[in-house]
N, C-alpha and C positions, 0 to 999 in steps of 0.2 A: 324509355327505351332502354333495356339493358346493353349498357357500355361493353361488356365483354362479347355481346352477341354482334354488335356495331362494328368491333374492333376485328371479331373474326372474317365478316363478311368483307370490311376493306382489306384486312389483310391477304385474304384470298385472290382479291382483285389485283392487290400490287404484285404479288407474287406469280399469280396468272399472266399479267401484263408486262413483267419484268422478262416471263421466259421469251413471252412473242417477241418484246422488242430484241432481245439479243440472237434469237434466230433471225429476225427481219433484216439486221445489221450484218451478220456472217453470211447471209444468203446473196444479198442483193449488191450484188459486186458494181450495178452501173448505177449508186447514189450521186450526186453530186456531193463534192465533199463538203457544202458548207451544212447539209440536211444530214449527211454523215455525222459530221462532228455535233450537230444540236441534238439527232438523238442519242448519242453517245452521251451527251452531258445529262440529259433528261434521265436516261437509264442511272447515272451516278446520283443525281438529285432522290430521284425515286427510291433507290438503295439506301440512303441515308435516311428518308422517313422510313422505310422498312424496318432499320434497326431500331429507330425510337419505338414502331409501334410493337416488335417483339419485346422490348424492354419493360414496355407498360403494361404488358400481360401478365408479368409476375408481381403487379404493383396491386395497392389496394385502390378501391373504386373513387376513381377521380372527377365524377362527376358529368354535369352537362356540357361544361367548356372542352372537355376529352372528347364528348359525344359529336359535338360540333365541328370538332377540328376533323377528328376521322372520318366523318362523312365528306368532309371536303377533300379528304385525301383519295376516300372512294373514287368521286364524281373526276378527279383531275387522271386516275388510272383510267377510268373510261375514257377520258379525251383523247388520250395516249392512243389506245386501242383504237378508235374512231381514226385518228391521222393516221396510223399503220393501214388500216384496210381501206381508207380512202386511197392512198397511195396506190396499194397494191391494184386497187379498182382500175386506176388511171392506167398500170401497166397492162390492164387484161384487155383495155381498149384505146391502145395509142393511136388509131386513128380519129379518134374523138379528141376536141379540147379538153383540158382538165377542168371541169366545173365545180366549183364552192365558193364559199364566202370571201375567202382569203387564199392565195397562194399555199403551198404546203408549209414552205419555210415561215410566212407569217402565223400560220396555225400552231405550230411549235414555239413559236416567241409567246404567243399568248399563253400556252401553256407553262412555258417556262415564267412568266410573269406570275402565274397562278400559283406555282411551287413556292417561289420565293416569298408571296405573301404569306403563304401557307406555314414557313419556316419561321417569319417574323412573328406571326399569331403565337407558335409555340414557343417563342423566345419572351412575347411580351406577356404570357402569363405563366403562372408556376403550377397548371396542371398537369405537367409532365413527370415534375420534381416531387413527387409525393413520395411517402416512406415505405421502403421494401418490408415485405412481410417475411416471416421465419425462414422460407422455403421459396421452393420455385413453383409451387403448387397453391391455387386456390383454396381457401377453405370451404367446404359446401356443406358442412354439418346441418346449418341454420336449414336447409332446405329439405330434411328429411322428416319425413310426415308421421307426425305422434299417433294418430289413428290406427296405423299399421300395427302399431305395438300394442296394441291394448288385446291381450288375449281372451278376455271375454265374448268380445264381438268376433272372434275369427271363425269363418266357415270355410269348408271346401279343402281344409288342407289336412284331414284325419289321415289319409292314406298316405301322402307323401311323409308325413311326420311318422308315423309307423315303420315305413322303410327305412328312414335315417336311422331311427331309434334300435331297429333291430342289427341294422350296421355299426353301430356305435358300441353295441354290446355284445357283437360276436367276438368268440376268443380267438384273439391272432397275438400273439406275443411280439408286436413292431408297431410302428409308426402308420396309421393309416388317415390319409388325406381326402377329403369329400368337397368339392367344390360346388356351390349352389348357384347356378347361372342364371340369370332372366334380364329381361327389359327393367327400366326405371320404375319403381311403384308396383312391380309383380309380386310382391311378398316375400323376397328373400329373405330379409331379416326376420318376420314373423316367422318363417317357417324354422330358421336357425333357433330362435325363441323358444318355440315351442317345445324343439327337440330338448333343448337344454333343460326346460320345466318339467318335462316328462318325469314322472315319479319314479319309473324303473332306471331312468338316468341318473336320476338324484341317489336312489341306492346305490346303485353301481359305483358312481365317482364322489359320492359323498359331498365335501367340499371343493374336492378339485375339479371345478369349473372355473375356465376364466372367458371374459370378455373382452375383446379390444377393437374399438371403432379403429381401422387403419385409415380411411378417408384419404382425399387426396393432400390433406393437409399435414401429414405426418410422415417423418422421413424413416428409414429404416431404423436409426439409432432411437428416434423417439419410440417404435412400438418393442423397441428391444428393453429401454428402460422399463416401461410399464409392465413387460410380460415378467422382468425380475421383481417389480414390485410386487405385483398380483399374486406370484406363485409362491413370496415368501422368500425368497434368496436376499441375502445380505452382501454388499460390498466392502470387506475389512480390509482392503488395501488402498490408496490413493489413487483415483480414477486418474488415467494419463491423459494429456491435453491433447496427444493424437485421436485423432476419431477412428481414424482405422484400425488401431491398437485396441482401444476402447472397443469397439463392436467384435475384436476376438476375443477380447478377455471374457465379453459379456457371453456370446454364444459358446465358448469352448469350454471354459473353467466354472461358468455358474451354471448357465440355461440346461447343456449337455449332460452334466455331472448330476445336477441336483433332479431332473426329468428321468434319470436313466431305472431307478426302480419304484417310481409311481405310477399311478393312472390318472389322466387328464384328460377333460374333454376341453379343447382351447377353440374360441369362435375368433376368425378375424374376419370381422363384417366391413363390407365395403370398400375390398381391394380395388385400386386401380392402376398400380404400377407393378409392371411385370419385375422389374428389379427388385423390390422390396419383397417380394416372397423369395423370389432366387437366392438372395442375402439371408431372409430368415430360415429358410428350411435347413441350414446348417445348423441352427441351433439344438436341434431335436434330435435324439437318440434313434437309429433306426431299428436297433433289437431289442429294446428297454421292454418294460412291461407295456400294457395297451395303452396309447395316445392316441386320441380322434381330433383331428383339426377340421374344423367347418371353416371354408372361406366363401364368405357371399361377395358375390361380383355381378356388375353388368359386363365385363370384358371377357365374353367367351374365348378371344384370342388367347387370353394370358393361360385360362383352363386347359385350351388345347395344346398347348406348348408345353405342358408339363404331364409328361406320361411315365408309366411304369407300372408295376402290379400292385401297388400300394395306394395308387391314385385312380379315384372315378370322378364322375361328373353327372350331375343332376339336373336337368333343365327345367325351370319352374314352367308349367304350362299354364295358360289361361284357367280361369273359375268356368264351369260349364254354365251353360244357360240358367240352370235352376239356382245353384248355388249362388250366380250373380243376381237374379233376381231376389232370392233370399235376403243378403246382404244389403242390396240398394234398398230393399223395403223397409228393412231394419234401421237404417239411418234415414230414409227420407221421412219413414210414420213410425217415428220413435216411441210414440204413444202405445200402439198396438202390433206394428207390424204389415198391418194389412192395406194393399192397394185399393182405393174406391175404384168401383167398374169404371166410373168415366175417365177415370185415368190410365187404363190398362194400356191402351194403343198407345198413346204418348209414352208412358213409361217403358214399352218394348221398344220406341223408335231410340229413345235415350241410352237403354242399356245395348242397343247396337252398338251405338257410337264408342261404348265402354269397350267393348269389345273382349270382355272378360279380365280387365285390367284392375284389380282392386282398388289403386289407388286413384283412378276416374272415377268408382262406383262409389266409392267412401266419401270423397270431396263434393261429388255433385249431390249426391245424396244427403248430405248433412247441408249443403247450401240451400236445396229445395225443402228441407225441412223447417227452414227458416220462413219461408215464401207462403203466400196463401196458398193452400191446394185446388187450384182452380186449372182446368184446362188450358186457358189462354196465357196463364203464367207459365207452366212447363212448356207451353209450344214455343214459347217466347224464349226461352233459354235453349231448345233444342235448335234453333233456328239462327242463335248467335252464339254458338258454339266459341266460334272462331275468333269472335271478337272478345269474348268472356277470357279466352286463355292467353290474350295478350298481356304483357307486362303490366298494365294497368287495369286488366280487367278482374271481374269477382272470382276467377276461378285461376288466379294468376300463380298459385302455389303449385297446380299441376304443372304449370310450364318452367317452373323454379325445378321442380325436381327434373321433369323431361330434358330441359335443356341443360342442364348437366354435361350429359352424355355427348350431346351436339359440341359444347365447350371444348371437351377433352380431343376433339378431332383435330387431326393436322390439316392446313389450310387445305390442300389439294383435295382431301376428303369431305372438307365441308362443302364445297363447292358440288362434289358429286351427290353428297346426302340431300343437299336442299333441290338438287335435280328432279327428285321426286316430286315435290310442289306441282309439277308439271300435268301428272296425269290425272284422270279423274278418279275420285273415290271407288273401291269395291272395281276396278279395273286394271287387273294383273297383268305388269310389265315384262314383258320376254325378256329372257338376261342378255342375250346376244344382242339384240335391238338396243338398249340401254346402254352396253359397252360401247359399241358403234356410235352411239349420239355422244356419248361422253369423250369418245376421241375427237369426232368432229367439232364438239366445242373446244378443244385444246386442253380438257382437263387434265388428259392422262398424261403422266412424264415419262419420257422415253428412257429406257434402259438398255445397255449394252447387253447383248446378246438373247434380248426378249424382245418379241412384238409388240406393239401397242396393246393389243388385243389380249395377251397374256398379261400385261400388266395391268389392264383394266379388270380382268378377271381377278388378280388379286386385290384389286380396292374393292371390287365387290365382296370378295369373302371376308373382307377384315369389316366391313360395313355390317354384313350378315352375322359375322362373331361377335360384333360389340352391340348385337342386340337392338340394329336402328332400322336395318332393313330384314325383312323376314320373307323366308322362302316359301312360295304360296302353292307350289307345286314341285317334286323331285323328279328330274329322269331317272332313268334306269342305272346311271353310273354316279348318282348320289347329288350330282350338281343340280340347282336350283333350274327348272325351265322356266318359271315366271316369278316375279319377286313384287313385294308390296311394302306398303307401312302401317303401322297400327294406326286406326281412325283418329286417336288423340293426337298421336304424333304428326301425322298429316296435317291437322288443324294448326299445330304449333308452326310447323315450316311454312306453312301457307301464309301464315302472318309474317314473318321473318322474311321470308323471300319478297313481300309486297312492301313492307317498310325499307327494304333495303336495295330496292329495284332490280332485283335479282330476276324476277319474273312476276307477271301479273296475269290472274287466272280469271277468266270472264266467263261465269255461269248462269248469265241471264238477269234480268232487271236492270237495273240504271247502269249503266258501263261506269267503271270506276277511271280515274283519271288516271292519262297515261301520262309520265312525265316526260321530258326530252332523252334523257338516258335511261327507259325502259329496255332491259336487254331482251327480254324473252316474254313471248305472250302465248299464252294456252288459251282456246276458245272451245269452253264446253256446251255453251248452249247457244242457241239462236245465232243469225248472221251476224257478222261485225266487219266494219270496213278499217285499216287501219290506216293509220295516217302519219306513223313514227317511224323512225330508223332502227326496228327490234333487228336481234342479230338471230332469233331462233322462233319460228312461227309453228304451232301446231294447231291442228282444228281436229275436234272427235265427232265426225258424222255431221258437219255442217253443210248446208245446202250451197250457200254462197259464199264464195271465197274471190275477194278482188286482189291481184296482184299488179302491182305496179312499180314505179321509176322509185317508191317510198321504201320498198323490201331490196335495195341495192346492195346495203351492206349484210344484207342475210347469209347466215353459214349454216342453217338448217332449215329445210322446209318438209314437216311430216304432215300431210294432209290425206291418210288413208281412211277409206271408209266414206270419202266424199265423193258425191253422186258425178263424179267428171265423165263426161263423154269424149272430149278431146283434150289433147296435152295444150298446155297454158303455153301459149307463146312467149308470154312474157316472162316465163322462167329463163329463156336462153337469150333474152333480150335484155334485163336486167338485173337478173342474179347471177353475176359473174362470180362472185367469192363464194359459191354454196359449194358445203363439203358432203353435205347429207341430205339425199332426195329420197322420199318416200311416198308413191303414189298408188302403193299395194291397196287391193280391194276397190278400185275404181273402174270404169270401163273402158279406160283409153284403148285405142287399137294400134296405136303407134308411136313413135316419137321421132321428130323432125332431124334434118341433117345438120340444123343449126347447132344441136346437142353438143357439137365440137367447142362451144363458147364455153364450156362449164369445166375448164381447165384444172380446176380446185377440186374437182368432186372426188370424194372419197368411197361413197357407198350410192349406189343406185338400186333401190328396191322397187320391182314392179311386179311383186308376185300378187296371184289374182286379179292379174288384169288381163284384159285381151290381147296382149301384145306378142307376137310371133316372131318377129323377125328384129334384130337390133342392127343399125344402120351403120355403115364403115365410118361414119364422124366418131362413133364411140372410140376408135383405135386413138384420137389425139388425146384422150383423157388419160394422161401417164401416170397421174396419182390414183387411178381407180384401184382400190383393194376389194370390193364387194360388188358383185355383179347378179343379181338374182332376178331372173325372168322366167317364170313358170306358174302354172295354175294346175290345180285340182278338177277335172272335168269330173263332176259326180253324176253327170247325166251319161257319161260313157258306157256303151250297152255292154263292153269288157271290163272288167277290173285291171285287166294289165294296160289299158290305155289312159289309166286315169291320169296319170302325169305328164301334162302337156309342156314340150321345150319350147327352146326359140332358135330359130338359125341366126348362127352366129357370122361376123364377115371372117372372110378366108384367112386374115390375118393376125386374128385374134391373138395370137399369140406374142403380138407385141406389146400387150399390156402387162409386162413384167412384174408389175407390182399386185397383180391379183393375187387376193387369198381364198375367195369364194366364187366359182364358178359354176351355176345352176341355172336350169337344167340344161345343155346346150344340144341340139339336135344333129347326130353324127350322118344321117342322111337326107339327102337335098334333091330336088328335081332337075338340078343341072348335072354336067357331064361329070363323070366318074373321077376323074383328077382333082375337081376341085374339093370335093369332101375330103379325099386321101390327105392332099396337102393342110387341111384345116386340122384331121386328127394327128399326123405327123407334127404339126407345128406346135401342139399343145405342149412338147417336150421343153420348149423355151419358158413355160410357166413353172419355175422350181420354187415359187414363195407358195404355190396352192395349198391350203389346208384342206380346203372341201372341194370336190369335184362331181358334179352330175352329168351324166352323159346317157341320151334317151336315143332310142331308132338306130341301134349299132347294127350293121351290115355284119353277117360273117365273115366276110374277106377283111373287114376293116379290124378286126380283132388284133392281130398281130402288130398291127400299127398302135393302136390305143396302148398296149401293153408295153411297148417301146416307150411310147411317153408317158407313162404312168411309172417306169421304171427311173425315170431324170427327177421325179417329184419326190426328193426324199424328208419333204416335210409334211406329206400328206396324212391328214387324220382322219378323213372321212371320203368314200369312195361309193358311189350308186351307178351302176351300168345296167340299162335295159335294152334287150335285144330289140330288133326290128317288128317283131311280131313273136306270138308264143310259139312260133312253127320254125322261128328260126332260132338256129345255135349261137349261143355265145362261146366264142373263140379266144379263151384268155389263158391258153396254158403257156405262152411264150413270156412270161415274167419271171422265170426262173433265176435268172441271174440278179436282178436287182428288183425284190418287191420292195415294196414302201414300208418298212420296217417298223415305221412310228403308227400306222395304220391302227383307229380304235373301232372304225364303226365301217361296215361292209354290206354294201346291198347289192345282193346280184338277182335279175329277173329276166327270167328267159331258158331254155334247154341247154344243160350242159351235159356233152357228150362223156365227159368224163370230170373227175372234181379235180380242180385245179390246184397242185399240189405245192404251190409256193403259200398257199393259204396257211399250211399247219406250221410256217415258218414265223407268223405273223403274232410273236408274243406279248404285244401290247394289245392285242385285239379285245374288245369289250361286248362288242354285238354283233352278230352275223343274222342276216335275212335272207335266205336261199327262197323265191318264189318260181314257179313254174319251172323248176330245173329239171325235173323228171330222170334225177340218177338211178341207175340200175345199181349202182355200187352203193354200200351204206356209208355215209359221210361220218357217221359217228367218230369211227377210229380216228378219222383225220383230224378231229376238231376237240378230242376229249383232253389233249394235254395242254391245251391253251388256259395258261393257271390264271390270266386274268378275264377271263370270258363271264361276261353276267348274264346275258341273252342271248338264246338261239331260236330262231323262228324256221320252221321247216313248211312250207305250202304247195303242195303240190311238187314237192321237191325230190320225192323217194316213190321207188314204185316196187320195193321189196317188200317182205311181210314182216320182219321180225325189226325192231329197234332195241338194242342189249346196252345199259350202263353199267359200265363196270365199277367195281369197289374203286374208291381211292380217285376216281378220275372226276373231271369238270369240278374242282374244289371251290371255286367261287360262283358257279352258275347258280342265280337268283330268278330267273324266268326260264321256262322252256314252254314254247307254244307249237303245237304238233296239228297241222290242220290239211284236209283235202288229201290226205295219203290212203288212196281207194284200196291198196292191197295190204295195208298192214294191219295185221291178227293179233300180235303178239308184243308186247313192251313188258322188257324186264328188266327191273332196276336191282342190282346186288346190294347186300348189305355195305355201307359204307359210301356207297356211291351219290351224287348229286347231296352231298351234306346241308349244302347252305340254300337248297331249293325253297324259295317262299312261294311261288307263283307257278301253277300249272295249267294251260288250256289244251284242251283237247277237242279238236270239232270235226266233224264230218268224216270220220274214219268208220265207214260204215261195216267193215269187216272187224272192228275192233269189238269185241262184247264183253271180253273179260276186263275186270279192272286191273290195271298195270300192277304185274306183280313187283313185291315190295316197297308199294307206295306208302302201306303202314307203318315202315321205318322211316319214313321220312319226316323228322319229328319239328325241322323249321318250317315246313309247307304251311303256308296261312290262307291259301287260297286256291279253290280246284273249280275252274271254269270249262263247261263242257257245252257244246255247240251238236245240235241234231246228230245224238249218239244213241245208240242202243243202249241201253242200261239194263244190267242186271241189278234192280234194285237191291235185293236182300245182300248181295256181296259188296254191294258199294256199300251201303248203311254199315255194314262187319267192317270193312277195311279204312274207312275214312272218316269214323267219329271222331280223331283227334283233330281233324282240320276245321277252323273257326269257321271259314265261311266256303260253302259250295252253292254255287251260280250255276243253274242248267236253262239253256234255251232251246224252245221247240217252234221252227218255223219263226225265229226271229221275237218271238215272246219269251219274257224272262219269266222263269219261276225259281223262286228262291227254295232252294233245297235244305238248306240248313245256314243259320247264322246266328252266332253268339255276340 
């Protein structure tokens, strides 16, 4: 077991519990004095141990004694968390006697005794007092894989090599920097080496090519000294003892002057620390002869922070399936590189696990080349990849390379990253769901002036930039819709999560042993009865789930997709500490009045259920931040009625911490004054970021506008009228429009275009459906400089749409559908300069191709739905568009695809 990984998990547990302990002691004003004092003493002792752990992180490998000690620390951190939650549970049900093995003060005494024993153990052994390394960073050079440097066996990098060689040879009398970014084992170093060994680069730069391995073990001064030695500078004066002064001399008086009239290609391989490059870059002349610096790094956040005309970033892509297969067969069948027919199927399965990662392909291929080439041998490896990737497994070298990125994370991000082990492979996780789960777990640390959701988004962005989490699908605004992790990375964190009791994943077969402190449980196959005090429980489409008092400390219950017909009564009876509840995609029809027991709840997700009414009991959930109760009724006769919302209690405005509310019905069957009060009361929800309203009557429009005017934090607004024939009256928002709004969805007739929309400078997406506007909305929208997507569906009854030059500067997606009178689209030269996707559908009078479409240089896709086509004209004007799809009566016809 890797001591650094063990220390990282334990350190995360201690940091997390200390935050929870501080918050508990600060907020719980009614604690008995002895309990208050005992909890504060626990915090002091835990901080002392935390300092020892941080100190040990910069030391050499301490061995098994340290590993055992650190595991004890982790277990006691968990024990403290249990005490805090048991006490909180007691507060949530004061009418019942506190039931536990000991009174709470005795439990605290037990933990104090354990911590003292841990302290005595530390003093008894010398494993903490090992020798300090030369720097604050551990050396990871030993885990860099030699096979990746062998250019004779490199495949699939000809194109990126050619692009980088062209970049290096381009005549520019200045410094140019290229960051080559990718996950561990993706071939960054191999690509840089290939460029340096290119014959054209050798001829151009002759002997002026320098390679420096930066790694985590080298300081700025170490690298500066290496550079000075390799480019042939000599230090004639005595080196000063002051490190800062020495750096200044090396940079200003040696490197900068020496490089001024020379051509160089300099590679900084495996950069980890932003401050190292920030300090180094001043050593290079900005306007000398051609100097090319190639920096390879896993840290995309470092690359993204270095902006400027002379800085470029190239992201390493996975090997294509064809090249991956070629490389794998080359390694696995070294004699002839040909896969026998009986191994082709299992070979493809193994390659799917490698997912184009050269490190995995090479290591697994070499490993299999030493085994008997039988189907049973190969299938055994495929089925046991997770265990083979452990520190004691046959493929531990892969783990060593991948785990260095994990070890580099701060404690709070380690927990967030390990959380990905909960979700099944090839099952993308929605971005917002993941962030809300992190918040419910307590992983997200508050920052002044920022919401927890905003901080959580920052965490996710950093993990993506560090090439640990990958964005599977991007939204129109460039943010990921869903995320995942590489298959081999998932197997690595699965083993870490299980070893360290972070999470136990059950995928069928014999159940894994659950220890007393298993914190999270993910059931991905078959039914499973839980008899342990887990903190988070996930099931993925499992038929049978038993919820009882063993779940009493549960913070997260996510059982979406489970075939539930009724709301489990045990949830409101036992799960009083629940912060996140998702029953999405179940068949429950209602929630009980006892729901008021869940006073700690942050998120209630009932999307795609049959719930149409939320009881007034929900008003007692003062901490509720996200309330999602709606479904898409795809069987609806009218597309207008697809979104089905819920009837909210009339005092919904009492939930003042709400950030998400969708979709609430504005019309009800009761007397008129009831829903008027509900609409007007929405103005108390000043923290709302997302609001969805359906079935809005015409006479309620002014009241809704008044309420929205108070929502200064609103980012997303969706409003649908009572029916396709009932107008939306939204003109009364002229004084205080939601200026931070980024997404606007309006569904229903508009007698005139709301003028306040033109002032929404942050607006990125607007969708107008069934608006039936007689006035052209384009002039009111064309100056919105951040608008990325515009959809008009039955939104305009005019005959022409004209897009003027230099307007819509950022628009990437334009969707025009069911504009029945539209006969002409004009795109002036210089308009829609960023347009990438154009959709035109069911515009029966639009016979001619949009005028000016041939000038849209960035257009990548044209999609046509049931359109009358002038085929010759279309081919002549859109030949530059890489992909054109045409649908006829629901049948897709590929017009052209490169």
